[in-house]
C-alpha positions as a printed Julia matrix, in Angstrom:
99×3 Matrix{Float64}:
  19.0   66.56  46.92
  16.11  66.87  49.78
  16.25  65.87  52.92
  15.78  62.29  53.42
  12.35  60.63  54.25
  11.6   59.52  57.35
   8.83  56.6   58.0
   8.65  53.42  58.96
   8.06  49.85  56.76
   6.29  46.88  57.44
   6.14  43.54  56.1
   2.4   41.68  56.9
   3.21  38.82  55.32
   6.33  37.68  53.12
   4.75  34.53  51.73
   1.58  36.58  49.78
   3.42  39.81  49.77
   1.67  42.59  51.56
   2.05  45.26  54.16
   1.96  48.76  54.67
   4.42  52.08  55.67
   4.14  55.73  55.97
   6.89  58.13  54.53
   7.63  61.56  54.77
   7.46  63.19  51.75
   7.7   66.87  50.39
   6.99  67.66  54.13
   3.7   65.64  54.76
   3.2   62.27  55.57
   2.01  59.94  53.61
   0.5   56.6   54.62
   0.48  53.32  52.19
  -0.39  50.08  51.77
   1.11  47.57  49.14
   0.51  44.69  47.66
   1.8   42.07  45.08
   0.94  39.27  42.6
   3.75  37.01  42.24
   5.09  35.64  38.96
   7.96  33.21  38.99
  10.83  35.06  40.54
   9.3   38.54  40.27
   6.62  40.11  41.71
   3.88  42.8   40.75
   3.74  45.51  43.32
   0.98  47.92  43.81
   1.64  50.9   46.33
  -1.36  52.28  47.33
  -1.88  56.17  49.23
  -4.58  55.26  52.22
  -5.53  57.7   55.22
  -4.19  57.55  58.91
  -6.66  55.85  60.13
  -6.88  52.98  57.8
  -3.01  52.92  58.76
  -4.0   52.64  62.11
  -6.79  50.05  61.54
  -3.92  48.26  59.55
  -1.93  47.77  62.59
  -5.45  46.46  64.28
  -6.05  43.62  62.21
  -2.63  42.32  61.4
  -0.65  43.26  64.77
   2.02  40.92  63.65
   3.85  39.29  60.76
   1.87  36.5   59.67
   2.39  33.39  57.57
  -0.76  34.66  54.68
  -2.98  32.38  52.37
  -3.83  34.13  48.82
  -7.46  34.39  50.41
  -6.25  36.66  53.11
  -3.98  38.52  50.69
  -7.1   39.28  48.57
  -8.86  40.11  51.16
  -6.19  43.19  52.25
  -6.03  44.02  48.27
  -9.81  44.43  48.52
 -10.1   46.57  51.46
  -6.35  48.86  51.62
  -5.1   48.95  47.83
  -8.05  48.7   45.44
  -9.94  51.84  44.84
  -7.8   53.46  46.4
  -5.37  56.75  44.57
  -2.26  54.28  43.19
   1.16  55.71  44.04
   2.68  53.46  42.47
   3.11  50.21  40.06
   5.41  48.21  38.75
   7.99  44.96  39.12
  10.06  44.42  42.57
   9.72  47.82  43.24
   7.78  49.71  46.53
   8.11  52.97  46.3
   7.59  56.02  43.71
  10.13  58.14  45.18
  14.06  57.87  45.67
  15.87  58.28  48.84
């Protein structure tokens, strides 16, 4: 067992389900954005690696939790998840490593 990862996790919108976070993994800080596509009672989440600058920009654009609609969620997905290195995709799970 290795050292537990430290970091933070932030839900920007629980309505449309997207957010960001950062965690230490294998000695480096990993910044990520995530977005969920709902299907009945489940969500298919995509978690993508972003830069520290993008992470900081998200904090500026979304300084507090909001109740977003799908248009706002799609805009977040297009800017911070799509065309980024995908760390993990799957049903009801955001992070690709276990503590």
